[in-house]
Structures are given as structure tokens and as C-alpha cells.
N, C-alpha and C positions, 0 to 999 in steps of 0.2 A: 210553440210545441204543437199546436193543433194544425197549422198551415203547413208545416213541414213534416207532419206525421211522426213526430218524435214521442208524443204522449200516446199511451195505450188508450183503449176505448174507455176504460173506467175513468182515467185521469182526464181525458178529453171532455167527457160529459160533465165532470166536476167543474172544469174551467168554463165551460159554456153555460151551465145552469146557475152557477154561483157568482159570477163576476157582476158586480152591481151596475146597472144602467140607469142613469138619471133621466128625468123627463126630456132634456135636450140632447141626450146621447151618452156615450161612454166617456168617463173623465180619464185624463191621463193617469192620475193616481186616485185612490180611494182608501180611506176617508181623506179630506183635505187637511193641510198643514195650517194651523192658525198663524195669523200675523203676516202671511205671505200673499201679495197681490196676485190676481189671475194672470197666469201665463201657462207654465206647465202644471203648477198648482192650481187648483179650482179652475181649470180650463178644459174646454173640448176642442180637439183638433179634427178636422175632417179626415186626414189621412189615417189617424189612429182609428177613427170610426170605420173607415173603409177596411182596415185589417180585421176588425171585429166582425164586420158584415161577411167578409170573405170566409172567415172561419165558420160562421153559422151556415153559410151557403153550402160549405163542404159537408155539413151535418144535416143539411136540408131542413133546417129549423126556420120555418116560414115566418113565424111571428117576429123572431129576432132580425131576419133579413128585411122584413117590412119596416121595423122600426129603425134599423140601420140606414136604409136607403132614405127614409124620410128625414132623418137627422142631418144628412148631407144635403139633400135637396132644399129643405125648408129655408135655411140661411142664404143659400144661393139665390133662390126666387125672391126672397125678402130684401136683401142688400144688392141684387143685381150684379153681383161679382163673387168670386171665390175667396173669401177672407181666410186669413191664416188660422185664427182661433177665436173662441168665444168665451164669455163668462158663463160658468156652469149653471149659476142660479137663474140667469135671465136669458140665455141663448143669444145675447147681443155681443157685438164686438166692442161696443163702448165699455170702457173700464179695463180692458186688457193692457198689459204693460207694453207689448210691441205687437203691431199688426201690419197688414199690407193687402192691398187689392190684387186680384189676379195672381195669388200665390201659387206658384208652380206645384208644390206637393198637394195643395188642395184641388187644383185642376186635375192632377194625376189621379187623385182619389175618385173623383166623378168619373173620369174616363174608365178607370178600372171597374167601377160598378156596372158601367154600360157593357164593356167588353167581357169581363170575367164573371159577372153574376147574371145580368139580364140576357146576354148573348152565351155566356158560360164557356168562353174560350179558355183552353189551356193547352200546353204543348208537351209532348212526350216524344221518346225516340220513334214511335210509330207514326206520329203525325200531329195534326191539329185536332183536338178532341173537343166536343161540345157537351156540356152538362148545365144548362140554364136552370136557374131557380127564380121563379117569377111569382110574387104574391098576387092574390086575386085582385087587389086594390091597384095593382100595376098592370093588369091585363091589357093587351093590345098587340100591335105589330111593331117589332124592332128590327131595324135594317142597317147593314153595313154594305156600302157600295165600293167596288173596286178595292177590296181588301186583298193586299198582296201577302202570300205565304209561298216562300221558296220560289219555284218557277211558275206558280199559278196566281191567277187573279179571280177573286170570288165576289158574287153578290149574295149576301146571306140574309134571310129573313126568318125571324123567330115569331111565332104567333100564338096567342092565348095566354094561359097562366098555368102554374103548377110546379111541381118539384122533380119531375122527370119528363123525358122526351117520349111522346107517343108514336111520332113518325119522323124519320130523317131521310130526306131525299136529295140526290145530287142529279141535277139536270133532269128532273121529273122521275128518276128511278129510285125506288126505295132501297135503302143501304143500311145494313146492320153495322152496329158498332159505334155510330155517331161520330165518325172519324173521317177526316181528309188525309190520305196517306201522303208520306213525304215525298213519293215519286210522281205525284200527280202534277201534271203541268196544263198550261192553257187557261182559258176562260170558262167559268162554271157558275151554275146557279144552285145555291143550297137552301132548301126549305125545311123549316123545322116547325113541328106542332107540339104543344105541350099536352100533358095528361089531365089537366084540370083537377089535380089532387094535391093536398097539402098536409103536411106533417106539423101540426100545431103543438110543439113541444112546450112553448113559453120560455121566458127568461126571467132574470132577476130585476124586476123593476123596483128601483130604490130612490128615495129622496136623496139630495145631495147632502153630505154630513161632514162636519168638521171635527177632528179629533182634539183630545185635550192637548194643551201645551206641554212641551217636553220639559221635565223639571231640570233644574241645574244643581248638580250634586257637589257638595264641598266637604272638606275635612278640616276641623279646627279643635285644638285641645282634646285630641283623642275622641272626637265625636263626629259622626257623619250627619250632615243635615242638608235639606234641600227646600227650596221655595214651595209654598203652597200653591197648588194649581186650581184656577177657578173651575168648578164643575167636577173636579175629581172626587169620586167616592172613596177611593183607596189607592194605595201605592204598593206596587210589587217591587221588592228589593231583591236584587241578584247579586251573588257572591261567585266570582270565578265562572261566570256564564250560566250558573244554575240558580233557580228561584229559591231564595232563603226564606222569605216570609212575606205575607201580605199584611199591611198595617195601615191605620188611619193617622199614625203620627208622621212627623216630618224630620224625625232625628232617630238615631240608633248608635249604639256603641259597637265599634268594629271588633272583630276577633284579634287576638294577639298576634297570631301568625300573619305572614305576608299575604294580602288578598287584594283582588280587584272588585270593586263594587260599582253597580249601576242601579238606577231607580226608574220606574215606569208608572205614569199615572193612568188610572182607569176610571172612566165615568160610569154613570148609573145604567147605561145601555151596554156595558162590557166592551166599550171601545177604548183602545189603549193609545197612549202617546208613543212617540219613539222612545227608545232607551236613552237615558241621560248619558252625558259625557262620563267616560269611565274614571274612576278615582282609585289610585293605588294607595294602600295603607301598609305601613311596615315593609315597604318595598326595599329590596337590596340594590336598587339601580343607583349608578354612579353618573354624576353630571360632570361634563367638561365644558367650560365657558368657551363659546366660539372666538371671542375677542382676543384671547390669549395667544392665538397663533396667526391671526390676521391683522394687518396694520390699521386699516381704515376703520376705526371704532367710532360709533355714535352714542350719544346719550340723551338725544332730544325727546324721544318718545318714552313715557313713564311705564313702569311695571316690568322692566327687565330685571334679571338677576345679574350678580357679579358687578363688573365695572362698565358694561355696556352691551352693544350688539353690533352685528354687521349687517349692512344693507347689500343685498346681492341682486343685480339686474343682468340684462343681456350683455351690456357693455361694461358695467361697474361691478368689480368683484365677481366676475362670471365663474370664477373657480375659487372655492374656499378649501384650504388644506387644514386638517386637524390631526394632530398626533396624539395617540392614545397608548398608554401602557396597560396591558392586560394579560391575564392568564389565558392560555389556549382554551378555546371552546366556542360554543354557540351562543349568540346574544341577540336580544331584541334591541333594536335601535330606534330611538324616537328623537325628533328635533323639535325644540320649543321655538315657535315662530310667530310672526304676525303678518297679515296680508290685508291691507286696507284699500286695495285697488278697486273693490266693487262689492255689490251686495251678494248675499248668499243664494238668492233665488234667480239671479240671471247674470247676464254679462259672461266673459269668457277669459277672465284674467288669472285663472289658476296658474300658479308658478310651478314649474316642473324642472327637476334636475336629474342628473345621473349620479349615482354613488358609486365610486370606485374604492375597494379596499385593498391596500397594497398593490396598486397598479392594475387591479383586475375589476372589470365591470361587475357589480353585483346586483343592482336593482334600480328602479326609479324612485325618487323621492317626490311627493306631491304635496304642494302647500296651498290648499284651497283659499279662496277669499273668505274673509270673516266679517265683512261688512264695509259698506262705503265709508272711507276715511276712518275706519275703526282700527287705527295702527296700534292702539294701546290694548287691544283685545288679543292677548296671548293664548295660544293653544299648542297641541302637540299633533304631529303627523301620525299617520297610521304606523304601528310598530312593524318593522320589517326584520326578518331573521338574517343574520350575517355570521360568518365565521371569522374569528380573530386568532392570530398566532401568539405564542408566548413573547412577551417583550413589547417593543415598540411597533405600532401599526399606524399606518398613514391612511387617513380618510380623505378623499377628494370628492367634494360636492361640485359638480361641474355642469355648466349649461353647454349643450351640444345642438346641432342643428335639428336632430330628431325630438328634442325637448320643446320645439316651437308649439305653442298653444294656438287656440283659434284667433285670438286677438292678433298675434304676430308681433306686436310692438311691446306691450305691457306684460312683462313676465318677471315680476320681482317680489321679493319678500325680505323681512328682517329675520335674521337668525340670532337667537339668544344663546342657546346651549345644545349640546348633544347628550342624550340620556342613553346609557347602556345597562341592560339588565341580563345577568348570565342565567341561561335556562338549562344548563347541564353542567 
């Protein structure tokens, strides 16, 4: 929103001044998720840091630009290569889940800092513009030789430090606008001198922090209950998306009418976990067992309902047909499924299918991984809105070419049942 000038001035300032920056740089997410090893979680990526630095350079926040440049250069100098990511607490690549040397997007991040921050190059319809932002600690001479732009070749030098240009010359002639026009051709020399001024706005320097664990919500014998979370001071209980109460207990009696509940843990610093899994109580949803309409039924994995489940892959049961009798109207559809092809924090084995209702494409259905080899961990897909006609409806859950995931080969899940809840 900052880089593409979508946010207004007020929101832009809130983003830049409130985003937490840890001692080794900006983390991909904040606070961290407990129990997940460093990669996107609890990780610092140079290319993410580059976006953050560019955003602050656009606001001429010299303190944040200095910290951003340093957080990219430090590990490059220390490890003599452009690593992919680093552990947030240590700034070291040791301990990350996946890493590599000479990582292209890390190299691109460093090049962008030179071209787009220290040299300040950007492009518009009018031409190649220059708006360098150079912290005092980075004062010096920065050069680009034989830089090609359209039909011209340029030797560019930026000298000094500051947040704005004091003089801009092309071939020794002072030029207003800090711009090389699109129509310029030939070989030219560009000299830029900075103003030796800085706007020291500051930024949100924060320690790395881990949020409370997300509670697991269950219902049994007309009571809602959840596990106690280590470090939690209280729990926020939500009903139908609205805060119902804040409690120190881990159980509550639900309302008589149909409702959906979630719970969130909060620690003594006011940092909250994710909302728990949603649990419906008194729901009017109807379940249709998948194995009724598909031949190849399995019963190996425990925890299924009915008489079994259906395994769906790219080649095996790539299309599942389910026939449902219903009243005409709009429904929320959920699939109860299992996917043990990989961990929840990395890998790329999320199963994807297309849902057709009565021969018409309706929406994608997404079956994320629920844990490596955790095939007995059953859960529900995100609720999708569909429209059914009166009488028999034919649902087709189909694998198509555009459902290919990043893995390309592993794209499978177990389907237990389809749940439909009428919403009008």
C-alpha cells in the first residue's frame, strides 16, 4: 500500500511507524507462531527487508533506511553470499528450514538497494527519475557505468549523503527536475550531489516476540471447552464473529440457538493467539457421506464418519460425484477431509479441486496440508457459498489442469463427507 501509493498519508505513516522491526530486520510476520521452526515464521528474508527499505525511502525516513540497508548488507558480508533467509533471534542462516547460497531474490534485493535507494532510480512516462536517499553513515560516491536506458548510455555518479538532491547535472550542465527524458539518446554523464540533510523520523524497534499458542475448541455434552494455553492471562470467546466475553475459564455453555464459536488466548502483554478452529453448535447443517456415491471406498485411516472415505489424487479418483437432494436456495458447503502429505508450515502439497454444481463451475475447493503423515487429523475446508435447485443436485469435485499446485505431482486428500448448511 505504501510502495504503490494506495494508502493515504495518514495510513502510510501508521504502517511505517508501527510495523515492528527486530534487531536483525523486519520479520515476515509478527508476532511469531509458536511451535513452527524458522522459515516464513520467525524468519528474516532480505527481499522482504528490501521492500520495507524502499517504502521508508519513499517517505525519506533516514533512520529506517539506514537500518534496512544494514540488515541486508550485514549477513551478506558475514556469510560472503546472499542467503535466502535467517533466524529472527540470531540473524544466522543456521537453524532455518530451507536455505541456499546466491539466492536470486536476495541478490535482487541488494541490487535494488543500490539502484533504487542509493542511486534513487525510478521510471515514469516522462523518463528516468532520480531520488536517492543516503544515510550519513553511507556517505560516499556511488557510480553506475554504461547504464542503458532506451536509446542512451549513461555514467551516473551520486556523491555525499542526504534525503534530497542539491544539484543534478547532465554533461556538466545543471538540470532541473532530476530527470533523464525518454527522448534523450547517445552517451552522457550524470552527476548528482546530495543535500546533507536527514529526516530522522524513527521507527518501531522491537524485540522478537512469540504469540500464545492457538487454543483448540471442542464441543461435548452441550459444553464448549478448550485446552489451557501456557502463558495465557485470559481467553476471548467469539460467537458468530463478535466478542461474547473475556474469561479465565476454559469452558462455557453455548446458547440454545445455532451459533458458531471461536476462542483466542491473550497473554499478559496483550498479545493474542490466532482465533481457534470454528465450532458450530445447534447447526442445521446436513452431512452427505462421500463414499455413498463413489466406488473406491477406504477404511484404513481412523476417525472417519459413516462407512469410510474416498482418496482423491491426480490419477486416482480425480473426479468425485456426489448427488444431493435439497430445497432450492443458497447453502454453505464444507468438505470434511484429511491431508497428511506435508507439514503445515512449509512444503507445497495443498490439494486443489474445482467444484461444479449441476454441470456449472462454481468455485475452487482447497484442502491444505494438516501435518506430515497426519492422515487421521480430519478437518473442514473453508465454507463456500453455492446455489442449489429444488430436488436432485449433482456436485462434481474435479481435478483440472489449472488446479495444479506448486509441487506438481502430489495433490491428494481424503474426502469423508460434504456438509451443507442453508443460509436463506
